[in-house]
N, C-alpha and C positions, 0 to 999 in steps of 0.2 A: 504494500500500500504506500502511495506517495505521501510524504509528510505534508501536513496541513497546518497552516498558521492563520492568524487573525490580524487584520489591519483595522484599527478603530480610530476615528477622527474625534472621538469624545463629543458627540453631537449634543447641542443644547436645544431642547424642544420648545416649540411655541407654548407659552404658559408655564414652562419649567425654569429652573434656576441653574446657575453654574455649579452650585454645591450638589444638586441632584445629578447633573451630568457626570461629575467626577465620581460620585458614589456609584452610579450605574456602570461606569467604566471598570471600577474595581470588581463589581459583581460579575460583569461580563468576562473579565480576565479569569476569575475563579471558575466560572462555568467552562471556559475554554480549557483550563488546566485539567479539570475533572473529566472532560470529554476526550482528552488525549491530544490536543493541539500542541504543536512544537514551540511556537513563538507567539507572542502578543506584542504587536508594534503600534505605536502612536506616531502621528505625523505633525510636524511643525507648520502651523498656519497662523498668520497674524491679521489682526483687525477684521476678522470674519465673525459676524454676530452669532453664527450657529456652531462654531467650533471652539472647544475649550482646551485644545492641546497646544497653545502657543508656547508655553514654557515646558517643552517636551521632557526635559530632564527631571523637572519637579513632578510632573504627572507620572513619570516612570517610577519615581520613588514611592508614590502612592500605590501604583500597580504592583510593585515588588512586595510591598507589605500586605497586599491583598491576596498574594499567592505564595507558593513555596518551591515549586519545581519548574514551572514553565519558563522558557527564555523570554526576556523582556527587552524591548529595544525601540529604536527610532526608525520610522519608515517614511520620512527621514528627518535628520537634521540638515537644514539648508546652510551649508558651510559658508557661502558668501555673506550671510548675515552675521557671522561670528568671526572669531579668530581661533586658530588651532589650539592655542594654549588653554583658553577657557574651556573649550569642549573636552580637551584631555583631562582637565581637572574635574569637570562635571561627571564624565563617564568613568573616570578613575574612582570617584566617590561612589558612584552606583555599583561598580564592581566590588568595592569594599563592603557595601551594604548587602549585596546579593552575589557572592562570589561564583564565577563560572556560569552566570545566567544572562549576561548583558551583551546585547548586539548594538552596534552603532552603524546604522545605514546613513550614507551621506548623499546629498543631492546638490545640484548646481543651481537650480531655479530658486528665486528668492522666496517663493511661497507667500507672496503678498503683493498688493498694489504698490505703485511707485511711491506714493506718499509715505509708505512705511520706511523706505530707504532714508528719508529725511529724519524720521523719528529714531532710527537706528544709528544716525550719523555715519552712513555708509554710502560709498559710491558702488552700487551693486553691479553695475556693468564692469567696472574695473576689477572688483573683487571676483567676479565670475571668471575673468581672464586668468587669475591666479589660482583657480580652483585645483588643477592638477598638482601644483606645487604645494598647496595647503594640505591636500590629502596625504601626500608623502611626508610632510612635516608632522602632521597629526599622528600618523602611524608610527613615526619614529619617536614621538613623545611618549607613546605607550609602550613601544617595544625596545627602545634604546638602540635601534639599528644605526642611527646616524649620531655623530658627535655634535650635539646641539649646545648652544651657549647657556641654556637654562634647562632645569629639570622640573617637569610637572609633578608636583606632589600635593595631593594624590594624582596618579596618572601613570607614571613610569612603572612598568611591571604588571599593570592591570591586564587580566585575561579577557579583554573585550574582543568580540568577533566583529571585524569591520566588513561592511557591505557597500558596494556601489549601487546607487539607484539611478534609474533613468527612464526616459520616455522617447529617446531618440538614439541615433547611432553614437553620439558623443560618449555617453556614459558607458555603452557597451564596449567601445574601443578602449576607453581608459581603464575599465575593469580588467579587460584582457591584458593590457600592457602591464598593469600592476599586479596581476595574479590574484585578483579578488573575486569573491562570489558576487553575483550580479542579480538584481531584482528589477523587473520591468513593470511599469505602472500601466499595464494594459487595461485595467478597469476603467480608466478615464481617458486614455490615449492609446487606442489599439493600433493605430495606423502603421507604426514602424516595428511592431512586435516581431514579426518573422525575420525581417532584415537585421534587426538588432541581435537576435539570438544567433543568427548565422555569423554575423561579424564577431560576436563575443567568442563563440566556440572556435571559429577558424583562426582567430588571431591570438588566442590565449597563450600566455607565457607562464609556465609554472613558477611559483614563488616559494619562499620558505613557509608560507601560511596555507597554500592551496596547490595541490599537485595536478589538478585537472579542473576543467570548467565546471561550475556549479551555478545553475540558473534557476531563479524563482520567477514565476509569473503571477500577476494579480487578476482576480476576477471579482465581479459583483455577484454575490451569492446570497439569496434569501430563500429559505426553505420553510414550508408550512405543510399542513395536512393535505391541502389540495392546491392545484395550480391557481384556482381562482383566489383563494385566500392569500397565497404568496404574492400574486400580482397586485392585490389590494394593498398589502403591506409595503410593497415596493413603490407604490405611487408617492409615498412621502419622499423617497430619495429622488424619484423622477422629477418631482416639483422642485427640489433643491438644485438639481442639475440645470433645469431650465432657467431658474432664477439666476443661478451663477453665470451661465452663459449669456444671459440677458443683462448682466451688469447690476443685478439687484439681489445680492445674496441676503439670506435671512436665517432665522432659526428653523429647525426641522419642523415642517407642518404636519398636521394630521393627514391620514390617507383619504383619498377621494375616489369613490367607485367610478370606473370608466374614465379616469383622468386623461389617458392618452387620446381618447376619442374627442376630447374637447380642444385639443391643441391645433394650431395652424400647421400646415404641411412641413415647414422648415424645422419647427421644434420637434415634431414627431420623427422626422428623418434623422435628426441629431440623436435622439434616444435610440432609434433602431440601429444606427451606426455603432453605438456603444454596445449593442447587443451581442457583438461577436466575442465579447469577454464577459458574458452574463449568464448565470444559471439561476432562474427564479421559477419556483414551482414546488410540486410535491417531491417526495424522496425519489421516486422513479424518474421524474423529469430532471431533477438536479443531478442524479447519477449519470444519466445519459449525456447531459450537456457538459458536465465536468469531464466525463470520459472522452468526449470528442475534442475538448480543448487540450487535454493532456496528450492525446494522440497527435494533435497538430503541433504542439510546441515541444514535446518531449522534455518538459520541465522537470527538474529534479525536486522542486518543491512548489507548492501552490499556496498563495496567501489570499484570503477571502475578505472582502469588504462588503458593506451594505447596511445602511442604517435603517431602523424602523422606529416609528413614533412611540410605540409601546416597547420599553426596554425588555420586558419579559418575552415579547415575540422575538427579539434578537437573540436572547439566550436560547430560546427554543429552536430557533433557526440553526444555531451552531450545533446543537445536539443532533438535529435531523440531518444536517450536512455531513457530520461525521458518520452517521448511520448510513448515509447514501454511498459514501466511498468505501466503507468498510464491508459492505454486504455484496 
């Protein structure tokens, strides 16, 4: 059975609070651990009303204390927003709290609108150009591979598993060159999935940390007792995608029956395009769609995303999804 992991954006519901979102994330991680998922990742987003994961390292400390064995990590930390030294300290601290359980997924995108760059006091375009160098420096701060003028404490010697994230060929090629595991964000950017996986595998150079390519692909997965119930649950995320792409992001809305049928053609086409990395339905439907996706990608791991307005429905979805790929 292919390892299965969870990506959670820590959604804030309409009518809900930040505190509730964080509490629900902890409960979801505990459910994932009990069900047998390998990793639980959260993603850095800024100035997004419906996402509570902006301070990813802090959220991960909460997730770590809500669990005991599942790996926890970032999917990802947007390194241009930061500097390698601070991230080495943060994730070195997490490794001290949760030894042998911490992943650090790194992305190049800012994960925010342009105005956030001003708030961060960063030139994100320039910082993105230094991304490959910063990845190498960050890894060295954890491993001691390079003779650096400063020691990250905590940080040096931390057994943190580094991942490269991406939604284009750039991340795939950099992961291959540095000998890192690679995770592709196909749940929201499926266009370059196949080309990125080919580039990563064909250009991979073994490193001291990884001797052969190891690729993870992301899917939107929502499982329920019936296809109809799952599609209704998924309408909350559909609404969020449409609002985001329309420049009007908000908190996670309640489900709407027949939501897709109310949309204009361009919005419906956008959602259908994302469907190539989507498995929404009953256990049987999810099993079939995940099976086809794995056959297509030959992924070494799969990470599932997919928010529901009712947190209990998301927890139930994780249990049913694991049932789907285990049977």
